[in-house]
C-alpha positions in Angstrom: 105.8 233.4 36.2 107.0 230.2 37.7 110.5 232.5 38.9 108.3 234.8 40.3 106.3 232.5 42.5 109.5 230.6 44.0 110.8 234.3 44.8 107.6 235.1 46.6 107.5 231.3 48.2 111.1 231.8 49.6 110.6 235.0 50.6 107.7 233.9 52.5 110.1 230.7 53.9 112.4 233.2 55.0 109.8 235.7 56.7 108.2 233.1 58.6 111.3 232.1 61.0 111.3 236.2 62.0 107.7 236.4 62.7 107.5 233.1 65.0 111.2 234.5 67.0 109.4 238.0 67.4 106.4 236.6 69.1 108.8 234.8 71.8 111.6 236.5 73.8 114.6 237.6 72.0 117.7 235.7 72.0 120.7 236.7 74.1 123.5 238.2 72.2 126.9 236.7 72.7 130.3 238.7 72.1 130.1 237.6 68.7 126.6 238.9 67.7 125.8 241.2 65.1 124.9 244.8 66.6 121.2 244.0 65.8 121.3 240.8 67.5 123.0 241.7 70.9 120.8 244.9 71.0 117.7 243.3 71.5 118.6 240.9 73.9 116.6 240.4 77.0 117.6 242.9 79.8 116.8 241.7 83.5 115.6 244.9 85.6 114.1 243.2 88.9 116.0 242.7 92.0 117.4 239.4 93.0 116.3 238.4 96.0 119.9 236.8 96.9 121.7 239.1 95.5 125.1 240.7 97.3 126.0 243.9 94.9 123.5 246.8 95.2 124.1 249.1 92.7 123.2 252.9 92.8 122.1 254.6 89.9 122.1 258.5 90.4 122.6 259.2 86.7 119.3 260.6 85.1 119.6 257.5 82.3 118.4 253.5 82.4 122.5 251.8 82.5 123.1 248.5 81.5 125.4 246.6 84.0 128.5 244.2 83.2 130.8 242.2 85.1 133.9 242.6 83.3 134.5 243.8 79.2 131.2 244.4 77.3 130.1 241.3 75.9 126.4 240.1 76.7 127.8 236.9 78.6 128.7 239.4 81.1 125.7 241.5 81.3 124.0 241.5 84.7 121.1 243.3 83.9 119.9 246.6 84.1 119.2 249.5 86.9 116.6 251.7 86.0 117.6 255.8 85.9 117.6 257.6 89.9 116.9 253.7 91.4 118.8 251.0 93.3 119.4 247.5 91.6 120.2 244.2 93.9 121.9 241.8 91.7 123.5 238.5 91.9 126.6 238.5 90.0 127.9 234.8 91.2 126.5 233.1 87.9 128.4 235.5 85.8 132.0 234.7 87.5 133.8 231.4 87.7 135.9 231.8 90.4 135.1 231.5 93.9 137.3 234.6 94.9 138.4 237.3 93.0 137.8 241.2 91.8 136.2 242.3 88.9 135.1 245.6 87.4 131.7 246.5 87.2 131.2 248.2 84.0 127.7 250.4 83.2 126.8 251.9 79.9 123.6 254.2 78.7 120.7 251.1 77.7 120.2 253.8 74.6 123.8 253.5 73.6 123.1 249.9 73.8 120.4 249.6 72.0 121.3 251.6 69.2 125.0 250.0 68.8 124.5 246.3 70.4 127.8 244.2 70.2 129.4 247.5 68.4 129.5 248.9 72.2 133.2 249.1 73.3 134.9 250.7 76.0 134.4 254.9 75.0 130.4 254.1 75.6 131.3 253.2 79.1 130.4 255.9 81.6 131.3 254.2 84.8 133.3 251.5 86.2 133.7 250.6 89.9 135.9 247.3 91.4 134.0 244.8 93.0 135.8 242.6 95.7 133.8 239.0 96.6 134.3 235.9 98.2 131.4 233.4 97.7 132.0 231.4 100.5 131.7 234.7 103.1 129.9 236.7 100.6 129.2 240.3 101.5 127.1 243.3 100.5 129.0 245.7 98.2 127.5 249.2 97.3 128.5 250.9 94.2 127.1 254.6 93.6 127.4 255.8 90.0 127.4 258.9 90.4 125.0 262.0 88.9 127.4 264.0 87.0 128.6 261.4 84.9 127.5 260.8 81.4 127.6 264.8 80.6 129.2 266.1 77.0 132.3 267.0 78.6 134.7 264.4 77.9 138.5 264.2 79.3 140.8 260.9 78.3 142.4 259.3 81.5 145.1 257.2 81.4 146.5 253.9 83.6 150.7 253.4 83.6 150.4 251.1 86.1 149.4 247.3 86.4 147.6 248.3 89.3 143.6 249.4 89.2 143.7 252.6 89.6 140.3 254.4 91.1 139.6 258.2 90.0 138.1 260.5 92.9 137.0 263.6 92.1 138.1 267.4 93.5 139.2 265.7 96.9 141.4 262.5 98.2 138.5 261.2 99.4 136.0 262.4 96.9 133.3 260.4 94.7 134.4 257.6 92.8 134.3 259.0 88.9 135.5 255.3 87.6 138.1 252.9 87.6 140.7 252.1 85.3 141.8 248.6 84.4 145.8 247.9 84.8 147.4 249.2 81.7 144.0 250.8 80.6 145.2 253.4 78.2 142.5 256.5 76.2 139.6 256.1 78.6 137.5 258.7 77.7 135.2 259.7 80.6 132.2 261.8 80.2 131.5 264.8 82.8 129.0 267.2 83.2 130.3 270.7 81.7 132.1 272.7 84.1 133.9 275.8 83.5 135.7 275.5 86.4 137.1 272.4 85.6 137.5 269.0 88.1 140.1 268.1 90.4 141.5 264.2 89.7 142.9 262.3 92.7 144.2 258.5 91.8 143.6 255.7 94.1 146.4 252.9 93.1 144.7 249.5 94.5 146.7 245.8 93.8 146.1 242.8 95.4 147.4 242.4 99.0 148.6 238.7 99.6 149.2 238.8 103.1 145.6 240.3 104.2 144.2 238.5 100.8 142.4 241.9 100.3 142.7 244.9 97.7 144.8 247.4 99.5 145.3 250.9 98.3 147.7 253.9 97.9 146.0 257.2 98.0 146.3 260.7 97.5 148.3 262.3 100.5 147.6 265.9 100.2 145.4 267.8 97.8 148.7 269.0 95.9 148.9 265.6 94.2 145.4 265.6 92.7 145.6 266.7 88.5 143.6 269.7 87.8 142.0 269.2 83.9 139.1 270.6 82.4 136.8 268.2 80.4 135.8 269.6 76.9 132.7 268.9 74.5 134.1 267.5 71.4 134.0 270.2 68.5 136.5 271.0 65.5 139.7 272.1 66.6 139.5 271.3 70.3 141.6 268.4 71.6 140.1 266.4 74.4 142.8 266.7 77.4 144.4 263.3 78.7 145.6 263.0 82.4 148.4 260.3 83.1 148.5 258.2 86.4 152.3 257.4 86.9 154.0 254.3 87.6 155.1 255.4 90.2 152.8 256.9 92.7 153.6 258.8 95.8 157.1 256.3 96.5 154.1 253.8 97.1 154.0 254.5 100.6 150.7 254.3 102.2 150.2 256.5 105.8 146.6 254.8 106.1 145.6 252.1 107.9 143.1 249.8 106.1 139.7 249.1 108.1 137.4 247.2 107.6 134.3 248.1 109.0 131.8 244.5 109.6 128.1 245.6 110.3 126.2 243.3 112.1 123.0 244.7 112.2 120.0 244.8 110.3 120.4 248.4 109.5 122.7 251.0 107.9 124.8 252.6 110.2 127.8 255.1 109.6 131.7 255.0 110.4 132.9 258.3 112.1 135.8 259.7 113.6 134.8 262.9 115.5 131.5 264.0 113.9 132.8 263.9 110.5 131.7 260.2 108.7 134.2 258.6 107.1 134.2 257.4 103.1 134.5 254.3 102.3 136.6 252.7 99.3 133.6 252.6 97.1 132.9 256.6 97.7 129.6 256.0 100.0 129.2 257.0 104.0 126.7 254.5 104.7 127.5 251.0 106.0 124.3 248.5 104.7 124.6 245.3 106.7 127.7 243.7 105.8 131.4 245.1 105.1 132.8 248.1 104.1 136.6 249.1 103.6 138.2 252.5 104.7 141.5 254.1 104.7 142.2 255.6 108.0 144.7 258.8 108.0 147.7 258.4 110.3 148.9 262.1 109.3 152.1 261.1 107.3 153.3 259.0 110.5 154.0 255.0 110.7 151.8 254.6 113.7 149.3 256.9 115.1 147.1 256.3 118.7 143.9 257.4 116.9 140.8 258.4 118.9 137.1 259.8 118.4 136.4 256.6 116.4 132.9 255.2 116.3 129.7 254.2 115.1 126.4 255.8 114.7 123.3 253.5 113.8 121.3 256.2 113.0 119.1 256.2 116.4 120.1 259.3 117.6 123.5 261.4 119.3 123.0 259.1 122.4 123.2 256.0 120.6 126.4 256.4 119.2 128.9 253.7 120.0 132.4 254.6 120.4 135.4 252.7 119.8 138.5 252.9 122.3 142.1 254.3 121.6 143.8 252.1 119.8 147.2 252.5 118.3 147.1 252.0 114.2 149.6 251.1 112.5 150.5 252.5 108.4 150.1 249.7 105.8 148.7 247.4 108.5 144.7 246.3 107.7 142.4 246.2 110.4 138.9 244.4 111.7 136.0 246.8 113.5 133.1 244.1 114.1 130.1 246.1 115.4 126.7 244.7 116.6 124.3 246.7 118.7 124.2 245.8 122.3 127.9 244.7 122.1 130.8 246.8 122.5 132.7 246.8 118.9 136.0 244.9 118.7 139.2 246.3 116.8 141.5 243.1 115.6 145.0 244.0 113.4 144.8 240.9 110.6 148.2 241.4 108.4 150.4 244.0 107.0 150.2 244.7 103.6 152.8 242.4 101.1 154.2 244.7 98.3 156.2 242.0 96.6 153.7 242.3 93.6 151.8 245.2 93.0 149.3 244.5 90.7 145.6 243.3 90.2 144.6 240.5 88.2 140.8 240.8 87.2 137.8 238.5 86.0 136.1 238.1 82.9 138.4 240.6 80.7 
């Protein structure tokens, strides 16, 4: 009887902390937490009023976001399905400036597996380049076709990050591979016609102190493949991205467009809206980076560039014709009521084709 009473007392003593803890907020998990502990960690969903990162989630599921590798110390909170969230990530990166991969996993997977989450649960990764001393708005769009039942394996054999575009060289971003990342499973909607994958090789340019890209020059450089739903006897297709992309000459001028107004604008060439490196066309107040096609030439006088502040055709502001050189970076500034300015910054430094990521 004494043994039974002692056992009951011990069970009650063990149960008391659990009851007290359950009435408060969940303890944040860490990389070393058990799956159960990590899965019940607090996740914020509200906008951060001072955040510079805007994430648009077009997937029909709530997502958990991480600044770098998948562990709770890097968790930025979540973004609800089919909505946008403003995020302050500065406390999650120790360096004043740098680059990290924003990774997203489904909340359902996170709650089920907690710290057992790994890179195969990541449905999207996007490159974030920041400078705390000169902060600017960063827009990331997580496309609706991600997180489907079909799978494909992507592999990056370079020391650069590789951004994967879909169906055309300037198409929407599927995901981004870290340097030398291999066996990365990407989940897409089932498409019996398959997809065409275009790589954008990204490296740190010490001359302009920014990220430069080597993009596909023609549709022939895309790799066609049909993702497959896993089932017995079916191999998931693999796409490798080479260590020698396109001779590493990029017939593009990098153009940083800074919108100094209080409304979104578009960067146009002729009547076409140009797509920036984040795979979007609108520029919120802040800056976005574009690759200007020089038609395979080392330099080219480019005309027809303009800024559309979405006020009507008569309000479109045209840039003067300008000679752009391949592998140089240019700064375009626009403020309503003033003529836009174009300034050449620096030529790309290709002596070290690599990219270092924070929080990996």
